[in-house]
NUMARKOL-440037 format. One record per atom (N, C-alpha, C, O): residue number from 1; residue in three letters; atom name; x, y, z. Coordinates in steps of 0.1 Angstrom, whole numbers. Example, Ala and Ser with C-alpha at 12.3 -4.5 7.8 and 13.67 -1.06 7.14 Angstrom:
<recs>
<rec 1,'ala','N',<132,-57,78>>
<rec 1,'ala','CA',<123,-45,78>>
<rec 1,'ala','C',<132,-33,78>>
<rec 1,'ala','O',<142,-33,85>>
<rec 2,'ser','N',<128,-22,71>>
<rec 2,'ser','CA',<137,-11,71>>
<rec 2,'ser','C',<129,0,79>>
<rec 2,'ser','O',<134,11,80>>
</recs>
This chain:
<recs>
<rec 1,'met','N',<663,-1886,-406>>
<rec 1,'met','CA',<674,-1885,-397>>
<rec 1,'met','C',<685,-1878,-405>>
<rec 1,'met','O',<689,-1883,-416>>
<rec 2,'leu','N',<690,-1867,-399>>
<rec 2,'leu','CA',<701,-1860,-406>>
<rec 2,'leu','C',<714,-1864,-398>>
<rec 2,'leu','O',<714,-1864,-386>>
<rec 3,'his','N',<725,-1867,-406>>
<rec 3,'his','CA',<738,-1870,-400>>
<rec 3,'his','C',<748,-1860,-405>>
<rec 3,'his','O',<749,-1857,-417>>
<rec 4,'phe','N',<755,-1854,-395>>
<rec 4,'phe','CA',<765,-1844,-399>>
<rec 4,'phe','C',<779,-1849,-397>>
<rec 4,'phe','O',<781,-1858,-389>>
<rec 5,'cys','N',<789,-1843,-404>>
<rec 5,'cys','CA',<803,-1848,-403>>
<rec 5,'cys','C',<809,-1847,-389>>
<rec 5,'cys','O',<819,-1853,-387>>
<rec 6,'asp','N',<803,-1838,-381>>
<rec 6,'asp','CA',<809,-1837,-367>>
<rec 6,'asp','C',<803,-1847,-357>>
<rec 6,'asp','O',<806,-1847,-345>>
<rec 7,'gly','N',<796,-1857,-363>>
<rec 7,'gly','CA',<790,-1868,-355>>
<rec 7,'gly','C',<777,-1865,-349>>
<rec 7,'gly','O',<771,-1874,-343>>
<rec 8,'val','N',<771,-1854,-351>>
<rec 8,'val','CA',<758,-1850,-346>>
<rec 8,'val','C',<747,-1856,-356>>
<rec 8,'val','O',<748,-1855,-368>>
<rec 9,'ser','N',<737,-1863,-350>>
<rec 9,'ser','CA',<726,-1868,-358>>
<rec 9,'ser','C',<713,-1862,-352>>
<rec 9,'ser','O',<712,-1861,-340>>
<rec 10,'ile','N',<704,-1857,-361>>
<rec 10,'ile','CA',<692,-1851,-356>>
<rec 10,'ile','C',<680,-1858,-363>>
<rec 10,'ile','O',<679,-1859,-375>>
<rec 11,'asp','N',<671,-1862,-355>>
<rec 11,'asp','CA',<658,-1868,-360>>
<rec 11,'asp','C',<648,-1857,-362>>
<rec 11,'asp','O',<644,-1851,-353>>
<rec 12,'thr','N',<645,-1855,-375>>
<rec 12,'thr','CA',<636,-1844,-378>>
<rec 12,'thr','C',<621,-1848,-379>>
<rec 12,'thr','O',<613,-1840,-382>>
<rec 13,'ser','N',<619,-1861,-375>>
<rec 13,'ser','CA',<605,-1865,-375>>
<rec 13,'ser','C',<598,-1861,-362>>
<rec 13,'ser','O',<605,-1856,-353>>
<rec 14,'gly','N',<585,-1863,-362>>
<rec 14,'gly','CA',<578,-1859,-350>>
<rec 14,'gly','C',<573,-1845,-350>>
<rec 14,'gly','O',<575,-1838,-360>>
<rec 15,'pro','N',<568,-1841,-339>>
<rec 15,'pro','CA',<562,-1827,-338>>
<rec 15,'pro','C',<573,-1816,-338>>
<rec 15,'pro','O',<585,-1819,-334>>
<rec 16,'leu','N',<569,-1804,-341>>
<rec 16,'leu','CA',<579,-1793,-340>>
<rec 16,'leu','C',<583,-1791,-326>>
<rec 16,'leu','O',<575,-1791,-317>>
<rec 17,'arg','N',<596,-1788,-324>>
<rec 17,'arg','CA',<601,-1786,-311>>
<rec 17,'arg','C',<614,-1778,-312>>
<rec 17,'arg','O',<620,-1777,-323>>
<rec 18,'leu','N',<618,-1773,-300>>
<rec 18,'leu','CA',<631,-1766,-300>>
<rec 18,'leu','C',<642,-1776,-296>>
<rec 18,'leu','O',<640,-1785,-288>>
<rec 19,'leu','N',<654,-1773,-301>>
<rec 19,'leu','CA',<666,-1781,-299>>
<rec 19,'leu','C',<678,-1772,-297>>
<rec 19,'leu','O',<680,-1764,-305>>
<rec 20,'his','N',<685,-1774,-286>>
<rec 20,'his','CA',<697,-1767,-283>>
<rec 20,'his','C',<709,-1776,-284>>
<rec 20,'his','O',<710,-1786,-277>>
<rec 21,'leu','N',<718,-1772,-293>>
<rec 21,'leu','CA',<730,-1779,-296>>
<rec 21,'leu','C',<742,-1771,-292>>
<rec 21,'leu','O',<740,-1759,-289>>
<rec 22,'his','N',<754,-1776,-293>>
<rec 22,'his','CA',<766,-1768,-290>>
<rec 22,'his','C',<768,-1756,-298>>
<rec 22,'his','O',<774,-1746,-294>>
<rec 23,'asp','N',<762,-1756,-310>>
<rec 23,'asp','CA',<764,-1745,-320>>
<rec 23,'asp','C',<752,-1736,-320>>
<rec 23,'asp','O',<751,-1727,-329>>
<rec 24,'gly','N',<741,-1738,-312>>
<rec 24,'gly','CA',<730,-1729,-312>>
<rec 24,'gly','C',<717,-1736,-311>>
<rec 24,'gly','O',<716,-1748,-308>>
<rec 25,'trp','N',<706,-1728,-313>>
<rec 25,'trp','CA',<692,-1732,-312>>
<rec 25,'trp','C',<687,-1736,-326>>
<rec 25,'trp','O',<691,-1730,-336>>
<rec 26,'tyr','N',<678,-1746,-326>>
<rec 26,'tyr','CA',<671,-1750,-338>>
<rec 26,'tyr','C',<656,-1753,-336>>
<rec 26,'tyr','O',<653,-1756,-324>>
<rec 27,'val','N',<648,-1752,-346>>
<rec 27,'val','CA',<635,-1757,-346>>
<rec 27,'val','C',<635,-1769,-354>>
<rec 27,'val','O',<640,-1769,-366>>
<rec 28,'val','N',<630,-1780,-349>>
<rec 28,'val','CA',<631,-1793,-356>>
<rec 28,'val','C',<618,-1800,-354>>
<rec 28,'val','O',<611,-1799,-345>>
<rec 29,'gly','N',<615,-1808,-365>>
<rec 29,'gly','CA',<602,-1816,-365>>
<rec 29,'gly','C',<595,-1815,-378>>
<rec 29,'gly','O',<597,-1805,-385>>
<rec 30,'gly','N',<587,-1824,-381>>
<rec 30,'gly','CA',<579,-1824,-393>>
<rec 30,'gly','C',<588,-1824,-406>>
<rec 30,'gly','O',<584,-1819,-416>>
<rec 31,'gly','N',<600,-1830,-404>>
<rec 31,'gly','CA',<610,-1831,-415>>
<rec 31,'gly','C',<618,-1818,-417>>
<rec 31,'gly','O',<626,-1817,-426>>
<rec 32,'leu','N',<616,-1808,-408>>
<rec 32,'leu','CA',<624,-1796,-409>>
<rec 32,'leu','C',<635,-1795,-399>>
<rec 32,'leu','O',<635,-1801,-388>>
<rec 33,'leu','N',<645,-1788,-402>>
<rec 33,'leu','CA',<656,-1783,-393>>
<rec 33,'leu','C',<659,-1769,-397>>
<rec 33,'leu','O',<665,-1766,-407>>
<rec 34,'met','N',<656,-1760,-388>>
<rec 34,'met','CA',<657,-1746,-390>>
<rec 34,'met','C',<666,-1740,-379>>
<rec 34,'met','O',<663,-1740,-368>>
<rec 35,'pro','N',<678,-1734,-383>>
<rec 35,'pro','CA',<686,-1727,-374>>
<rec 35,'pro','C',<680,-1714,-369>>
<rec 35,'pro','O',<673,-1707,-377>>
<rec 36,'ala','N',<683,-1710,-357>>
<rec 36,'ala','CA',<679,-1698,-351>>
<rec 36,'ala','C',<690,-1690,-346>>
<rec 36,'ala','O',<701,-1696,-342>>
<rec 37,'asn','N',<689,-1677,-345>>
<rec 37,'asn','CA',<700,-1668,-339>>
<rec 37,'asn','C',<702,-1670,-324>>
<rec 37,'asn','O',<713,-1669,-319>>
<rec 38,'asp','N',<690,-1672,-317>>
<rec 38,'asp','CA',<691,-1674,-303>>
<rec 38,'asp','C',<677,-1680,-298>>
<rec 38,'asp','O',<669,-1683,-307>>
<rec 39,'leu','N',<675,-1682,-285>>
<rec 39,'leu','CA',<663,-1688,-280>>
<rec 39,'leu','C',<651,-1680,-284>>
<rec 39,'leu','O',<641,-1686,-288>>
<rec 40,'ser','N',<651,-1667,-283>>
<rec 40,'ser','CA',<640,-1659,-287>>
<rec 40,'ser','C',<636,-1661,-301>>
<rec 40,'ser','O',<624,-1662,-305>>
<rec 41,'his','N',<646,-1661,-310>>
<rec 41,'his','CA',<643,-1663,-324>>
<rec 41,'his','C',<638,-1677,-327>>
<rec 41,'his','O',<629,-1679,-335>>
<rec 42,'ala','N',<643,-1687,-320>>
<rec 42,'ala','CA',<638,-1701,-321>>
<rec 42,'ala','C',<624,-1702,-317>>
<rec 42,'ala','O',<616,-1709,-324>>
<rec 43,'glu','N',<620,-1695,-306>>
<rec 43,'glu','CA',<606,-1695,-302>>
<rec 43,'glu','C',<597,-1689,-312>>
<rec 43,'glu','O',<586,-1693,-314>>
<rec 44,'phe','N',<602,-1678,-318>>
<rec 44,'phe','CA',<594,-1671,-328>>
<rec 44,'phe','C',<592,-1680,-340>>
<rec 44,'phe','O',<581,-1682,-345>>
<rec 45,'leu','N',<603,-1687,-345>>
<rec 45,'leu','CA',<602,-1696,-356>>
<rec 45,'leu','C',<593,-1707,-353>>
<rec 45,'leu','O',<585,-1712,-362>>
<rec 46,'leu','N',<593,-1713,-341>>
<rec 46,'leu','CA',<584,-1724,-337>>
<rec 46,'leu','C',<570,-1719,-338>>
<rec 46,'leu','O',<561,-1726,-344>>
<rec 47,'arg','N',<566,-1708,-332>>
<rec 47,'arg','CA',<552,-1703,-333>>
<rec 47,'arg','C',<548,-1701,-348>>
<rec 47,'arg','O',<537,-1704,-351>>
<rec 48,'glu','N',<557,-1695,-356>>
<rec 48,'glu','CA',<554,-1692,-370>>
<rec 48,'glu','C',<551,-1705,-377>>
<rec 48,'glu','O',<542,-1706,-385>>
<rec 49,'gln','N',<560,-1716,-375>>
<rec 49,'gln','CA',<558,-1728,-382>>
<rec 49,'gln','C',<545,-1735,-377>>
<rec 49,'gln','O',<538,-1742,-386>>
<rec 50,'ile','N',<542,-1734,-365>>
<rec 50,'ile','CA',<529,-1740,-360>>
<rec 50,'ile','C',<517,-1733,-366>>
<rec 50,'ile','O',<508,-1740,-371>>
<rec 51,'leu','N',<518,-1720,-367>>
<rec 51,'leu','CA',<507,-1712,-374>>
<rec 51,'leu','C',<506,-1716,-389>>
<rec 51,'leu','O',<495,-1719,-393>>
<rec 52,'phe','N',<517,-1717,-396>>
<rec 52,'phe','CA',<517,-1721,-410>>
<rec 52,'phe','C',<511,-1735,-411>>
<rec 52,'phe','O',<503,-1738,-421>>
<rec 53,'ser','N',<514,-1744,-402>>
<rec 53,'ser','CA',<509,-1758,-403>>
<rec 53,'ser','C',<494,-1758,-401>>
<rec 53,'ser','O',<487,-1765,-408>>
<rec 54,'arg','N',<489,-1750,-392>>
<rec 54,'arg','CA',<475,-1749,-390>>
<rec 54,'arg','C',<468,-1743,-402>>
<rec 54,'arg','O',<457,-1748,-406>>
<rec 55,'leu','N',<474,-1733,-408>>
<rec 55,'leu','CA',<467,-1727,-420>>
<rec 55,'leu','C',<467,-1737,-431>>
<rec 55,'leu','O',<457,-1737,-439>>
<rec 56,'arg','N',<478,-1744,-433>>
<rec 56,'arg','CA',<479,-1754,-444>>
<rec 56,'arg','C',<468,-1765,-442>>
<rec 56,'arg','O',<461,-1769,-451>>
<rec 57,'ala','N',<466,-1769,-429>>
<rec 57,'ala','CA',<456,-1780,-426>>
<rec 57,'ala','C',<442,-1774,-429>>
<rec 57,'ala','O',<434,-1781,-434>>
<rec 58,'lys','N',<440,-1762,-425>>
<rec 58,'lys','CA',<427,-1756,-427>>
<rec 58,'lys','C',<424,-1754,-442>>
<rec 58,'lys','O',<413,-1758,-447>>
<rec 59,'lys','N',<433,-1750,-450>>
<rec 59,'lys','CA',<432,-1748,-464>>
<rec 59,'lys','C',<429,-1762,-471>>
<rec 59,'lys','O',<421,-1763,-480>>
<rec 60,'gln','N',<437,-1772,-467>>
<rec 60,'gln','CA',<435,-1786,-472>>
<rec 60,'gln','C',<421,-1791,-469>>
<rec 60,'gln','O',<415,-1797,-478>>
<rec 61,'lys','N',<416,-1788,-457>>
<rec 61,'lys','CA',<403,-1793,-454>>
<rec 61,'lys','C',<392,-1786,-462>>
<rec 61,'lys','O',<383,-1792,-467>>
<rec 62,'glu','N',<394,-1773,-465>>
<rec 62,'glu','CA',<385,-1765,-473>>
<rec 62,'glu','C',<385,-1771,-488>>
<rec 62,'glu','O',<375,-1773,-494>>
<rec 63,'leu','N',<397,-1774,-493>>
<rec 63,'leu','CA',<398,-1780,-506>>
<rec 63,'leu','C',<391,-1794,-506>>
<rec 63,'leu','O',<384,-1798,-516>>
<rec 64,'asp','N',<394,-1802,-496>>
<rec 64,'asp','CA',<388,-1816,-495>>
<rec 64,'asp','C',<373,-1815,-494>>
<rec 64,'asp','O',<366,-1824,-500>>
<rec 65,'asp','N',<367,-1805,-487>>
<rec 65,'asp','CA',<353,-1804,-485>>
<rec 65,'asp','C',<345,-1797,-497>>
<rec 65,'asp','O',<333,-1798,-497>>
<rec 66,'ser','N',<353,-1791,-506>>
<rec 66,'ser','CA',<346,-1783,-516>>
<rec 66,'ser','C',<340,-1793,-527>>
<rec 66,'ser','O',<346,-1803,-530>>
<rec 67,'pro','N',<329,-1789,-532>>
<rec 67,'pro','CA',<322,-1798,-542>>
<rec 67,'pro','C',<330,-1797,-556>>
<rec 67,'pro','O',<336,-1787,-559>>
<rec 68,'gly','N',<330,-1808,-563>>
<rec 68,'gly','CA',<336,-1808,-576>>
<rec 68,'gly','C',<348,-1814,-577>>
<rec 68,'gly','O',<354,-1814,-588>>
</recs>
């Protein structure tokens, strides 16, 4: 949970998702809080982070399954 001096608190746990606050759009989840320029940029960042997450999981599975 992130707490800001303006009284805003953001729970960064859980799945990746979009969040709209008074100061703009964010991608939040998985321990991340990423600001975006606008909704289109936020959607792009969300897709990018989901892709990276899938690639990390695939690579980890390959490492776990490799002999030795």
